[in-house]
All heavy atoms as TSV, in Angstrom:
chain	resi	resn	atom	element	x	y	z
A	1	MET	N	N	0.857	-1.183	-0.001
A	1	MET	CA	C	0.001	-0.001	0.000
A	1	MET	C	C	0.894	1.236	0.001
A	1	MET	O	O	1.963	1.256	0.581
A	1	MET	CB	C	-0.910	-0.035	1.223
A	1	MET	CG	C	-1.817	1.156	1.311
A	1	MET	SD	S	-3.068	0.951	2.566
A	1	MET	CE	C	-4.477	0.814	1.524
A	2	SER	N	N	0.431	2.277	-0.615
A	2	SER	CA	C	1.233	3.482	-0.729
A	2	SER	C	C	1.338	4.199	0.621
A	2	SER	O	O	0.606	3.899	1.564
A	2	SER	CB	C	0.622	4.419	-1.766
A	2	SER	OG	O	-0.596	4.936	-1.278
A	3	ARG	N	N	2.220	5.138	0.680
A	3	ARG	CA	C	2.412	5.905	1.921
A	3	ARG	C	C	1.164	6.689	2.300
A	3	ARG	O	O	0.790	6.739	3.467
A	3	ARG	CB	C	3.558	6.885	1.761
A	3	ARG	CG	C	4.899	6.279	1.855
A	3	ARG	CD	C	5.919	7.372	1.736
A	3	ARG	NE	N	7.168	6.948	2.305
A	3	ARG	CZ	C	8.171	7.751	2.533
A	3	ARG	NH1	N	8.068	9.027	2.239
A	3	ARG	NH2	N	9.275	7.297	3.049
A	4	ILE	N	N	0.526	7.295	1.304
A	4	ILE	CA	C	-0.674	8.089	1.593
A	4	ILE	C	C	-1.774	7.192	2.131
A	4	ILE	O	O	-2.455	7.533	3.097
A	4	ILE	CB	C	-1.140	8.838	0.319
A	4	ILE	CG1	C	-0.095	9.852	-0.096
A	4	ILE	CG2	C	-2.476	9.512	0.556
A	4	ILE	CD1	C	-0.355	10.516	-1.416
A	5	GLY	N	N	-1.953	6.032	1.506
A	5	GLY	CA	C	-2.954	5.087	1.989
A	5	GLY	C	C	-2.666	4.623	3.406
A	5	GLY	O	O	-3.574	4.468	4.226
A	6	GLU	N	N	-1.423	4.420	3.706
A	6	GLU	CA	C	-1.044	3.981	5.046
A	6	GLU	C	C	-1.267	5.082	6.078
A	6	GLU	O	O	-1.617	4.817	7.221
A	6	GLU	CB	C	0.423	3.532	5.046
A	6	GLU	CG	C	0.882	2.893	6.324
A	6	GLU	CD	C	0.133	1.621	6.675
A	6	GLU	OE1	O	-0.282	0.887	5.768
A	6	GLU	OE2	O	-0.038	1.362	7.881
A	7	VAL	N	N	-1.078	6.332	5.665
A	7	VAL	CA	C	-1.321	7.451	6.575
A	7	VAL	C	C	-2.818	7.623	6.825
A	7	VAL	O	O	-3.253	7.837	7.950
A	7	VAL	CB	C	-0.709	8.753	6.009
A	7	VAL	CG1	C	-1.161	9.962	6.804
A	7	VAL	CG2	C	0.813	8.665	6.023
A	8	LEU	N	N	-3.629	7.518	5.758
A	8	LEU	CA	C	-5.076	7.696	5.905
A	8	LEU	C	C	-5.725	6.540	6.659
A	8	LEU	O	O	-6.573	6.752	7.520
A	8	LEU	CB	C	-5.731	7.834	4.527
A	8	LEU	CG	C	-5.439	9.118	3.766
A	8	LEU	CD1	C	-6.056	9.049	2.385
A	8	LEU	CD2	C	-5.970	10.320	4.524
A	9	VAL	N	N	-5.333	5.323	6.301
A	9	VAL	CA	C	-5.931	4.135	6.902
A	9	VAL	C	C	-4.817	3.158	7.263
A	9	VAL	O	O	-4.429	2.321	6.458
A	9	VAL	CB	C	-6.917	3.459	5.922
A	9	VAL	CG1	C	-7.665	2.347	6.623
A	9	VAL	CG2	C	-7.881	4.460	5.337
A	10	PRO	N	N	-4.305	3.254	8.475
A	10	PRO	CA	C	-3.214	2.355	8.871
A	10	PRO	C	C	-3.632	0.888	8.827
A	10	PRO	O	O	-4.788	0.545	9.082
A	10	PRO	CB	C	-2.918	2.777	10.312
A	10	PRO	CG	C	-3.497	4.136	10.458
A	10	PRO	CD	C	-4.640	4.208	9.521
A	11	ALA	N	N	-2.690	0.030	8.482
A	11	ALA	CA	C	-2.963	-1.406	8.374
A	11	ALA	C	C	-3.397	-2.001	9.715
A	11	ALA	O	O	-4.134	-2.982	9.759
A	11	ALA	CB	C	-1.731	-2.127	7.847
A	12	ARG	N	N	-2.991	-1.383	10.807
A	12	ARG	CA	C	-3.339	-1.920	12.125
A	12	ARG	C	C	-4.843	-1.865	12.396
A	12	ARG	O	O	-5.339	-2.552	13.280
A	12	ARG	CB	C	-2.582	-1.182	13.223
A	12	ARG	CG	C	-2.917	0.283	13.333
A	12	ARG	CD	C	-2.079	0.957	14.432
A	12	ARG	NE	N	-2.168	2.381	14.333
A	12	ARG	CZ	C	-3.163	3.119	14.797
A	12	ARG	NH1	N	-4.172	2.541	15.412
A	12	ARG	NH2	N	-3.153	4.431	14.680
A	13	LEU	N	N	-5.577	-1.038	11.625
A	13	LEU	CA	C	-7.019	-0.953	11.818
A	13	LEU	C	C	-7.754	-2.132	11.194
A	13	LEU	O	O	-8.917	-2.362	11.495
A	13	LEU	CB	C	-7.551	0.365	11.248
A	13	LEU	CG	C	-7.052	1.617	11.957
A	13	LEU	CD1	C	-7.571	2.858	11.253
A	13	LEU	CD2	C	-7.470	1.620	13.415
A	14	GLY	N	N	-7.103	-2.851	10.306
A	14	GLY	CA	C	-7.675	-4.067	9.752
A	14	GLY	C	C	-8.401	-3.872	8.429
A	14	GLY	O	O	-8.779	-2.767	8.049
A	15	THR	N	N	-8.599	-4.998	7.777
A	15	THR	CA	C	-9.262	-4.998	6.482
A	15	THR	C	C	-10.731	-4.618	6.597
A	15	THR	O	O	-11.265	-3.926	5.734
A	15	THR	CB	C	-9.142	-6.387	5.837
A	15	THR	OG1	O	-7.774	-6.755	5.803
A	15	THR	CG2	C	-9.680	-6.388	4.428
A	16	GLY	N	N	-11.367	-5.066	7.662
A	16	GLY	CA	C	-12.784	-4.748	7.854
A	16	GLY	C	C	-13.026	-3.251	7.932
A	16	GLY	O	O	-13.977	-2.723	7.336
A	17	PHE	N	N	-12.162	-2.553	8.647
A	17	PHE	CA	C	-12.302	-1.104	8.758
A	17	PHE	C	C	-12.072	-0.432	7.411
A	17	PHE	O	O	-12.759	0.526	7.070
A	17	PHE	CB	C	-11.333	-0.543	9.795
A	17	PHE	CG	C	-11.423	0.948	9.929
A	17	PHE	CD1	C	-12.473	1.526	10.620
A	17	PHE	CD2	C	-10.488	1.774	9.334
A	17	PHE	CE1	C	-12.577	2.901	10.739
A	17	PHE	CE2	C	-10.582	3.150	9.441
A	17	PHE	CZ	C	-11.634	3.711	10.144
A	18	ARG	N	N	-11.114	-0.935	6.650
A	18	ARG	CA	C	-10.857	-0.349	5.331
A	18	ARG	C	C	-12.064	-0.516	4.419
A	18	ARG	O	O	-12.420	0.397	3.682
A	18	ARG	CB	C	-9.626	-0.983	4.711
A	18	ARG	CG	C	-8.358	-0.554	5.392
A	18	ARG	CD	C	-7.150	-1.194	4.778
A	18	ARG	NE	N	-5.953	-0.679	5.414
A	18	ARG	CZ	C	-4.740	-0.959	5.005
A	18	ARG	NH1	N	-4.560	-1.742	3.971
A	18	ARG	NH2	N	-3.702	-0.458	5.631
A	19	TRP	N	N	-12.720	-1.669	4.461
A	19	TRP	CA	C	-13.932	-1.879	3.667
A	19	TRP	C	C	-15.047	-0.944	4.126
A	19	TRP	O	O	-15.783	-0.381	3.315
A	19	TRP	CB	C	-14.396	-3.330	3.746
A	19	TRP	CG	C	-13.682	-4.225	2.793
A	19	TRP	CD1	C	-12.689	-5.105	3.096
A	19	TRP	CD2	C	-13.882	-4.316	1.387
A	19	TRP	NE1	N	-12.258	-5.737	1.961
A	19	TRP	CE2	C	-12.985	-5.272	0.894
A	19	TRP	CE3	C	-14.734	-3.679	0.491
A	19	TRP	CZ2	C	-12.920	-5.597	-0.447
A	19	TRP	CZ3	C	-14.669	-4.016	-0.846
A	19	TRP	CH2	C	-13.771	-4.970	-1.301
A	20	LEU	N	N	-15.187	-0.800	5.425
A	20	LEU	CA	C	-16.214	0.092	5.965
A	20	LEU	C	C	-15.957	1.539	5.544
A	20	LEU	O	O	-16.883	2.247	5.138
A	20	LEU	CB	C	-16.242	-0.010	7.492
A	20	LEU	CG	C	-17.232	0.889	8.207
A	20	LEU	CD1	C	-18.657	0.469	7.879
A	20	LEU	CD2	C	-16.997	0.840	9.707
A	21	LEU	N	N	-14.734	1.978	5.616
A	21	LEU	CA	C	-14.387	3.339	5.228
A	21	LEU	C	C	-14.614	3.558	3.734
A	21	LEU	O	O	-15.166	4.586	3.322
A	21	LEU	CB	C	-12.931	3.628	5.601
A	21	LEU	CG	C	-12.467	5.059	5.423
A	21	LEU	CD1	C	-13.257	5.984	6.354
A	21	LEU	CD2	C	-10.985	5.174	5.710
A	22	ALA	N	N	-14.220	2.588	2.917
A	22	ALA	CA	C	-14.423	2.710	1.469
A	22	ALA	C	C	-15.909	2.761	1.126
A	22	ALA	O	O	-16.333	3.545	0.269
A	22	ALA	CB	C	-13.749	1.548	0.741
A	23	SER	N	N	-16.714	1.962	1.809
A	23	SER	CA	C	-18.154	1.990	1.526
A	23	SER	C	C	-18.776	3.303	1.989
A	23	SER	O	O	-19.683	3.828	1.333
A	23	SER	CB	C	-18.854	0.803	2.192
A	23	SER	OG	O	-18.788	0.898	3.598
A	24	SER	N	N	-18.295	3.851	3.074
A	24	SER	CA	C	-18.802	5.140	3.543
A	24	SER	C	C	-18.451	6.249	2.555
A	24	SER	O	O	-19.296	7.099	2.243
A	24	SER	CB	C	-18.209	5.458	4.918
A	24	SER	OG	O	-18.574	6.733	5.335
A	25	TRP	N	N	-17.236	6.253	2.055
A	25	TRP	CA	C	-16.827	7.260	1.073
A	25	TRP	C	C	-17.641	7.128	-0.208
A	25	TRP	O	O	-18.053	8.125	-0.795
A	25	TRP	CB	C	-15.345	7.134	0.760
A	25	TRP	CG	C	-14.443	7.629	1.851
A	25	TRP	CD1	C	-14.805	8.361	2.951
A	25	TRP	CD2	C	-13.044	7.433	1.964
A	25	TRP	NE1	N	-13.715	8.623	3.730
A	25	TRP	CE2	C	-12.611	8.059	3.153
A	25	TRP	CE3	C	-12.101	6.763	1.198
A	25	TRP	CZ2	C	-11.294	8.059	3.559
A	25	TRP	CZ3	C	-10.781	6.758	1.608
A	25	TRP	CH2	C	-10.383	7.403	2.777
A	26	THR	N	N	-17.883	5.887	-0.640
A	26	THR	CA	C	-18.656	5.659	-1.855
A	26	THR	C	C	-20.095	6.144	-1.681
A	26	THR	O	O	-20.669	6.767	-2.583
A	26	THR	CB	C	-18.634	4.171	-2.222
A	26	THR	OG1	O	-17.282	3.747	-2.354
A	26	THR	CG2	C	-19.376	3.907	-3.507
A	27	THR	N	N	-20.682	5.878	-0.529
A	27	THR	CA	C	-22.039	6.323	-0.252
A	27	THR	C	C	-22.127	7.840	-0.236
A	27	THR	O	O	-23.057	8.432	-0.804
A	27	THR	CB	C	-22.519	5.763	1.097
A	27	THR	OG1	O	-22.478	4.347	1.041
A	27	THR	CG2	C	-23.913	6.213	1.426
A	28	ASN	N	N	-21.173	8.492	0.398
A	28	ASN	CA	C	-21.169	9.957	0.430
A	28	ASN	C	C	-20.993	10.554	-0.964
A	28	ASN	O	O	-21.629	11.569	-1.288
A	28	ASN	CB	C	-20.073	10.462	1.362
A	28	ASN	CG	C	-20.441	10.273	2.809
A	28	ASN	OD1	O	-21.611	10.266	3.172
A	28	ASN	ND2	N	-19.437	10.116	3.647
A	29	LEU	N	N	-20.172	9.939	-1.789
A	29	LEU	CA	C	-19.997	10.409	-3.156
A	29	LEU	C	C	-21.301	10.266	-3.938
A	29	LEU	O	O	-21.721	11.188	-4.649
A	29	LEU	CB	C	-18.872	9.638	-3.845
A	29	LEU	CG	C	-18.606	10.003	-5.301
A	29	LEU	CD1	C	-18.119	11.438	-5.409
A	29	LEU	CD2	C	-17.597	9.041	-5.901
A	30	GLY	N	N	-21.963	9.134	-3.797
A	30	GLY	CA	C	-23.239	8.925	-4.476
A	30	GLY	C	C	-24.307	9.892	-4.013
A	30	GLY	O	O	-25.101	10.400	-4.816
A	31	ASP	N	N	-24.355	10.173	-2.721
A	31	ASP	CA	C	-25.320	11.146	-2.195
A	31	ASP	C	C	-25.056	12.540	-2.765
A	31	ASP	O	O	-25.983	13.277	-3.100
A	31	ASP	CB	C	-25.260	11.204	-0.673
A	31	ASP	CG	C	-25.893	10.000	-0.017
A	31	ASP	OD1	O	-26.618	9.255	-0.707
A	31	ASP	OD2	O	-25.668	9.804	1.196
A	32	GLY	N	N	-23.799	12.908	-2.874
A	32	GLY	CA	C	-23.460	14.215	-3.427
A	32	GLY	C	C	-23.832	14.329	-4.894
A	32	GLY	O	O	-24.339	15.365	-5.342
A	33	ILE	N	N	-23.619	13.258	-5.645
A	33	ILE	CA	C	-23.997	13.264	-7.055
A	33	ILE	C	C	-25.506	13.380	-7.195
A	33	ILE	O	O	-26.013	14.151	-8.018
A	33	ILE	CB	C	-23.455	12.008	-7.767
A	33	ILE	CG1	C	-21.936	12.083	-7.865
A	33	ILE	CG2	C	-24.091	11.829	-9.131
A	33	ILE	CD1	C	-21.281	10.810	-8.343
A	34	ALA	N	N	-26.252	12.636	-6.381
A	34	ALA	CA	C	-27.710	12.700	-6.439
A	34	ALA	C	C	-28.220	14.074	-6.023
A	34	ALA	O	O	-29.188	14.589	-6.601
A	34	ALA	CB	C	-28.311	11.621	-5.535
A	35	LEU	N	N	-27.588	14.673	-5.039
A	35	LEU	CA	C	-27.998	15.997	-4.580
A	35	LEU	C	C	-27.787	17.048	-5.668
A	35	LEU	O	O	-28.577	17.980	-5.805
A	35	LEU	CB	C	-27.216	16.381	-3.321
A	35	LEU	CG	C	-27.672	17.621	-2.573
A	35	LEU	CD1	C	-29.096	17.433	-2.055
A	35	LEU	CD2	C	-26.739	17.904	-1.414
A	36	ALA	N	N	-26.751	16.893	-6.461
A	36	ALA	CA	C	-26.494	17.832	-7.549
A	36	ALA	C	C	-27.350	17.521	-8.776
A	36	ALA	O	O	-27.756	18.432	-9.506
A	36	ALA	CB	C	-25.023	17.799	-7.931
A	37	ALA	N	N	-27.641	16.246	-9.006
A	37	ALA	CA	C	-28.345	15.857	-10.235
A	37	ALA	C	C	-29.824	16.211	-10.214
A	37	ALA	O	O	-30.398	16.488	-11.268
A	37	ALA	CB	C	-28.179	14.360	-10.465
A	38	GLY	N	N	-30.464	16.198	-9.046
A	38	GLY	CA	C	-31.892	16.487	-8.971
A	38	GLY	C	C	-32.260	17.858	-9.512
A	38	GLY	O	O	-33.065	17.970	-10.445
A	39	PRO	N	N	-31.696	18.926	-8.955
A	39	PRO	CA	C	-31.998	20.254	-9.492
A	39	PRO	C	C	-31.543	20.444	-10.942
A	39	PRO	O	O	-32.188	21.164	-11.702
A	39	PRO	CB	C	-31.238	21.203	-8.565
A	39	PRO	CG	C	-31.093	20.443	-7.299
A	39	PRO	CD	C	-30.951	19.009	-7.706
A	40	LEU	N	N	-30.459	19.785	-11.342
A	40	LEU	CA	C	-30.025	19.894	-12.735
A	40	LEU	C	C	-31.033	19.252	-13.685
A	40	LEU	O	O	-31.274	19.753	-14.785
A	40	LEU	CB	C	-28.648	19.255	-12.924
A	40	LEU	CG	C	-27.484	20.033	-12.321
A	40	LEU	CD1	C	-26.197	19.220	-12.455
A	40	LEU	CD2	C	-27.333	21.379	-12.982
A	41	LEU	N	N	-31.638	18.168	-13.253
A	41	LEU	CA	C	-32.677	17.534	-14.062
A	41	LEU	C	C	-33.876	18.452	-14.213
A	41	LEU	O	O	-34.401	18.624	-15.317
A	41	LEU	CB	C	-33.109	16.213	-13.429
A	41	LEU	CG	C	-34.278	15.497	-14.099
A	41	LEU	CD1	C	-33.886	15.064	-15.497
A	41	LEU	CD2	C	-34.722	14.324	-13.269
A	42	VAL	N	N	-34.296	19.072	-13.118
A	42	VAL	CA	C	-35.428	20.000	-13.183
A	42	VAL	C	C	-35.063	21.205	-14.050
A	42	VAL	O	O	-35.891	21.686	-14.833
A	42	VAL	CB	C	-35.867	20.429	-11.766
A	42	VAL	CG1	C	-36.941	21.490	-11.822
A	42	VAL	CG2	C	-36.362	19.225	-10.978
A	43	ALA	N	N	-33.837	21.677	-13.944
A	43	ALA	CA	C	-33.410	22.821	-14.752
A	43	ALA	C	C	-33.394	22.485	-16.238
A	43	ALA	O	O	-33.628	23.359	-17.076
A	43	ALA	CB	C	-32.031	23.286	-14.307
A	44	SER	N	N	-33.145	21.233	-16.558
A	44	SER	CA	C	-33.163	20.852	-17.973
A	44	SER	C	C	-34.587	20.752	-18.518
A	44	SER	O	O	-34.788	20.811	-19.725
A	44	SER	CB	C	-32.435	19.522	-18.173
A	44	SER	OG	O	-33.185	18.453	-17.626
A	45	LEU	N	N	-35.565	20.592	-17.633
A	45	LEU	CA	C	-36.962	20.472	-18.054
A	45	LEU	C	C	-37.710	21.791	-18.050
A	45	LEU	O	O	-38.731	21.922	-18.733
A	45	LEU	CB	C	-37.692	19.475	-17.156
A	45	LEU	CG	C	-37.146	18.039	-17.180
A	45	LEU	CD1	C	-37.853	17.187	-16.140
A	45	LEU	CD2	C	-37.282	17.448	-18.562
A	46	THR	N	N	-37.254	22.760	-17.253
A	46	THR	CA	C	-37.951	24.038	-17.154
A	46	THR	C	C	-36.942	25.171	-17.015
A	46	THR	O	O	-35.811	24.937	-16.579
A	46	THR	CB	C	-38.930	24.056	-15.969
A	46	THR	OG1	O	-39.625	25.299	-15.952
A	46	THR	CG2	C	-38.211	23.868	-14.643
A	47	ARG	N	N	-37.363	26.358	-17.348
A	47	ARG	CA	C	-36.512	27.539	-17.188
A	47	ARG	C	C	-36.913	28.349	-15.957
A	47	ARG	O	O	-36.315	29.374	-15.680
A	47	ARG	CB	C	-36.613	28.442	-18.417
A	47	ARG	CG	C	-36.090	27.822	-19.662
A	47	ARG	CD	C	-34.595	27.883	-19.660
A	47	ARG	NE	N	-34.085	27.401	-20.943
A	47	ARG	CZ	C	-32.872	26.999	-21.091
A	47	ARG	NH1	N	-32.037	27.007	-20.101
A	47	ARG	NH2	N	-32.457	26.570	-22.260
A	48	ASP	N	N	-37.913	27.887	-15.232
A	48	ASP	CA	C	-38.417	28.624	-14.074
A	48	ASP	C	C	-37.475	28.414	-12.881
A	48	ASP	O	O	-37.336	27.296	-12.373
A	48	ASP	CB	C	-39.830	28.145	-13.722
A	48	ASP	CG	C	-40.505	29.004	-12.683
A	48	ASP	OD1	O	-39.904	30.010	-12.257
A	48	ASP	OD2	O	-41.640	28.679	-12.301
A	49	ALA	N	N	-36.848	29.479	-12.428
A	49	ALA	CA	C	-35.891	29.390	-11.326
A	49	ALA	C	C	-36.572	28.970	-10.023
A	49	ALA	O	O	-35.973	28.267	-9.200
A	49	ALA	CB	C	-35.189	30.727	-11.131
A	50	PHE	N	N	-37.826	29.379	-9.855
A	50	PHE	CA	C	-38.557	29.002	-8.648
A	50	PHE	C	C	-38.724	27.490	-8.567
A	50	PHE	O	O	-38.561	26.901	-7.499
A	50	PHE	CB	C	-39.928	29.684	-8.611
A	50	PHE	CG	C	-40.762	29.263	-7.433
A	50	PHE	CD1	C	-40.470	29.744	-6.170
A	50	PHE	CD2	C	-41.817	28.387	-7.591
A	50	PHE	CE1	C	-41.220	29.347	-5.076
A	50	PHE	CE2	C	-42.569	27.978	-6.511
A	50	PHE	CZ	C	-42.277	28.464	-5.246
A	51	LEU	N	N	-39.050	26.843	-9.670
A	51	LEU	CA	C	-39.230	25.386	-9.663
A	51	LEU	C	C	-37.912	24.653	-9.403
A	51	LEU	O	O	-37.899	23.621	-8.730
A	51	LEU	CB	C	-39.847	24.927	-10.979
A	51	LEU	CG	C	-41.289	25.348	-11.221
A	51	LEU	CD1	C	-41.750	24.893	-12.587
A	51	LEU	CD2	C	-42.191	24.806	-10.129
A	52	VAL	N	N	-36.837	25.189	-9.929
A	52	VAL	CA	C	-35.533	24.577	-9.680
A	52	VAL	C	C	-35.179	24.692	-8.199
A	52	VAL	O	O	-34.737	23.722	-7.576
A	52	VAL	CB	C	-34.442	25.227	-10.559
A	52	VAL	CG1	C	-33.070	24.672	-10.211
A	52	VAL	CG2	C	-34.751	25.016	-12.027
A	53	ALA	N	N	-35.406	25.866	-7.609
A	53	ALA	CA	C	-35.133	26.056	-6.182
A	53	ALA	C	C	-36.057	25.193	-5.336
A	53	ALA	O	O	-35.638	24.628	-4.316
A	53	ALA	CB	C	-35.296	27.529	-5.814
A	54	LEU	N	N	-37.318	25.079	-5.757
A	54	LEU	CA	C	-38.265	24.242	-5.027
A	54	LEU	C	C	-37.844	22.776	-5.063
A	54	LEU	O	O	-37.931	22.068	-4.051
A	54	LEU	CB	C	-39.662	24.408	-5.623
A	54	LEU	CG	C	-40.789	23.656	-4.933
A	54	LEU	CD1	C	-40.978	24.177	-3.519
A	54	LEU	CD2	C	-42.073	23.785	-5.728
A	55	ALA	N	N	-37.361	22.321	-6.202
A	55	ALA	CA	C	-36.892	20.932	-6.318
A	55	ALA	C	C	-35.705	20.674	-5.389
A	55	ALA	O	O	-35.637	19.638	-4.722
A	55	ALA	CB	C	-36.513	20.624	-7.756
A	56	ALA	N	N	-34.790	21.623	-5.330
A	56	ALA	CA	C	-33.633	21.467	-4.445
A	56	ALA	C	C	-34.062	21.473	-2.988
A	56	ALA	O	O	-33.565	20.679	-2.175
A	56	ALA	CB	C	-32.628	22.587	-4.702
A	57	THR	N	N	-35.016	22.328	-2.651
A	57	THR	CA	C	-35.495	22.411	-1.265
A	57	THR	C	C	-36.235	21.140	-0.867
A	57	THR	O	O	-36.018	20.602	0.220
A	57	THR	CB	C	-36.414	23.639	-1.091
A	57	THR	OG1	O	-35.688	24.800	-1.480
A	57	THR	CG2	C	-36.881	23.778	0.336
A	58	VAL	N	N	-37.094	20.658	-1.736
A	58	VAL	CA	C	-37.843	19.438	-1.435
A	58	VAL	C	C	-36.906	18.254	-1.302
A	58	VAL	O	O	-37.073	17.412	-0.415
A	58	VAL	CB	C	-38.908	19.187	-2.528
A	58	VAL	CG1	C	-39.480	17.795	-2.425
A	58	VAL	CG2	C	-40.004	20.225	-2.426
A	59	GLN	N	N	-35.910	18.186	-2.156
A	59	GLN	CA	C	-34.951	17.088	-2.081
A	59	GLN	C	C	-34.194	17.118	-0.752
A	59	GLN	O	O	-33.993	16.093	-0.122
A	59	GLN	CB	C	-33.982	17.162	-3.249
A	59	GLN	CG	C	-33.045	15.985	-3.324
A	59	GLN	CD	C	-32.145	16.050	-4.536
A	59	GLN	OE1	O	-32.086	17.051	-5.238
A	59	GLN	NE2	N	-31.442	14.979	-4.793
A	60	CYS	N	N	-33.801	18.293	-0.323
A	60	CYS	CA	C	-33.071	18.423	0.937
A	60	CYS	C	C	-33.986	18.163	2.129
A	60	CYS	O	O	-33.622	17.452	3.054
A	60	CYS	CB	C	-32.451	19.810	1.032
A	60	CYS	SG	S	-31.466	20.045	2.514
A	61	CYS	N	N	-35.185	18.726	2.096
A	61	CYS	CA	C	-36.116	18.559	3.217
A	61	CYS	C	C	-36.605	17.123	3.334
A	61	CYS	O	O	-36.887	16.649	4.427
A	61	CYS	CB	C	-37.306	19.495	3.066
A	61	CYS	SG	S	-36.872	21.202	3.381
A	62	ARG	N	N	-36.718	16.433	2.222
A	62	ARG	CA	C	-37.139	15.036	2.252
A	62	ARG	C	C	-36.157	14.206	3.070
A	62	ARG	O	O	-36.545	13.365	3.865
A	62	ARG	CB	C	-37.227	14.494	0.823
A	62	ARG	CG	C	-37.660	13.057	0.739
A	62	ARG	CD	C	-37.704	12.585	-0.707
A	62	ARG	NE	N	-36.473	12.844	-1.425
A	62	ARG	CZ	C	-35.453	11.986	-1.494
A	62	ARG	NH1	N	-35.507	10.837	-0.871
A	62	ARG	NH2	N	-34.377	12.280	-2.189
A	63	ARG	N	N	-34.885	14.477	2.911
A	63	ARG	CA	C	-33.877	13.737	3.679
A	63	ARG	C	C	-33.967	14.074	5.166
A	63	ARG	O	O	-33.863	13.201	6.014
A	63	ARG	CB	C	-32.484	14.070	3.180
A	63	ARG	CG	C	-32.192	13.474	1.858
A	63	ARG	CD	C	-30.784	13.773	1.470
A	63	ARG	NE	N	-30.555	13.250	0.137
A	63	ARG	CZ	C	-29.383	13.229	-0.422
A	63	ARG	NH1	N	-28.347	13.688	0.219
A	63	ARG	NH2	N	-29.239	12.743	-1.626
A	64	CYS	N	N	-34.144	15.349	5.464
A	64	CYS	CA	C	-34.207	15.767	6.862
A	64	CYS	C	C	-35.451	15.204	7.543
A	64	CYS	O	O	-35.381	14.692	8.659
A	64	CYS	CB	C	-34.204	17.290	6.971
A	64	CYS	SG	S	-32.667	18.043	6.418
A	65	CYS	N	N	-36.579	15.297	6.876
A	65	CYS	CA	C	-37.832	14.841	7.471
A	65	CYS	C	C	-37.873	13.325	7.619
A	65	CYS	O	O	-38.429	12.807	8.575
A	65	CYS	CB	C	-39.021	15.319	6.651
A	65	CYS	SG	S	-39.229	17.106	6.707
A	66	SER	N	N	-37.290	12.606	6.683
A	66	SER	CA	C	-37.293	11.150	6.806
A	66	SER	C	C	-36.366	10.704	7.936
A	66	SER	O	O	-36.570	9.659	8.530
A	66	SER	CB	C	-36.883	10.492	5.486
A	66	SER	OG	O	-35.532	10.788	5.190
A	67	ALA	N	N	-35.371	11.508	8.248
A	67	ALA	CA	C	-34.474	11.161	9.350
A	67	ALA	C	C	-35.151	11.425	10.699
A	67	ALA	O	O	-34.819	10.788	11.686
A	67	ALA	CB	C	-33.191	11.966	9.258
A	68	TRP	N	N	-36.107	12.357	10.725
A	68	TRP	CA	C	-36.751	12.708	11.982
A	68	TRP	C	C	-37.949	11.821	12.302
A	68	TRP	O	O	-38.370	11.751	13.445
A	68	TRP	CB	C	-37.247	14.140	11.944
A	68	TRP	CG	C	-36.155	15.154	11.956
A	68	TRP	CD1	C	-34.873	14.977	12.388
A	68	TRP	CD2	C	-36.249	16.496	11.522
A	68	TRP	NE1	N	-34.172	16.129	12.240
A	68	TRP	CE2	C	-34.980	17.084	11.712
A	68	TRP	CE3	C	-37.264	17.265	10.986
A	68	TRP	CZ2	C	-34.718	18.397	11.392
A	68	TRP	CZ3	C	-36.999	18.576	10.661
A	68	TRP	CH2	C	-35.741	19.129	10.866
A	69	SER	N	N	-38.524	11.189	11.299
A	69	SER	CA	C	-39.771	10.470	11.541
A	69	SER	C	C	-39.517	9.251	12.423
A	69	SER	O	O	-38.636	8.441	12.160
A	69	SER	CB	C	-40.411	10.040	10.225
A	69	SER	OG	O	-39.580	9.107	9.576
A	70	PRO	N	N	-40.311	9.114	13.479
A	70	PRO	CA	C	-40.146	7.948	14.345
A	70	PRO	C	C	-40.668	6.704	13.636
A	70	PRO	O	O	-41.574	6.759	12.828
A	70	PRO	CB	C	-40.997	8.289	15.558
A	70	PRO	CG	C	-41.987	9.277	15.072
A	70	PRO	CD	C	-41.334	10.020	13.944
A	71	GLY	N	N	-40.101	5.599	13.949
A	71	GLY	CA	C	-40.545	4.350	13.362
A	71	GLY	C	C	-39.842	4.004	12.066
A	71	GLY	O	O	-40.155	3.017	11.435
A	72	ARG	N	N	-38.902	4.791	11.649
A	72	ARG	CA	C	-38.132	4.473	10.433
A	72	ARG	C	C	-36.727	4.151	10.802
A	72	ARG	O	O	-36.133	4.572	11.677
A	72	ARG	CB	C	-38.133	5.646	9.467
A	72	ARG	CG	C	-39.428	5.725	8.746
A	72	ARG	CD	C	-39.269	6.679	7.571
A	72	ARG	NE	N	-40.560	6.814	6.954
A	72	ARG	CZ	C	-40.742	6.785	5.672
A	72	ARG	NH1	N	-39.746	6.622	4.878
A	72	ARG	NH2	N	-41.920	6.915	5.169
């Protein structure tokens, strides 16, 4: 493993931790892409800035509200 990899994720933490960290990074990257793609999709369908902002707000609020709901 390279020096940078060893500094970021030391071998003493184990293979399981490295897999967990890689999956967390991949999930965060996918979430960021989805967060950017939603409003861009709406912008490609309409020129109304209000609808684009509304799409971004709903997308963000949907995540927040689903995290707060009990029973999920």
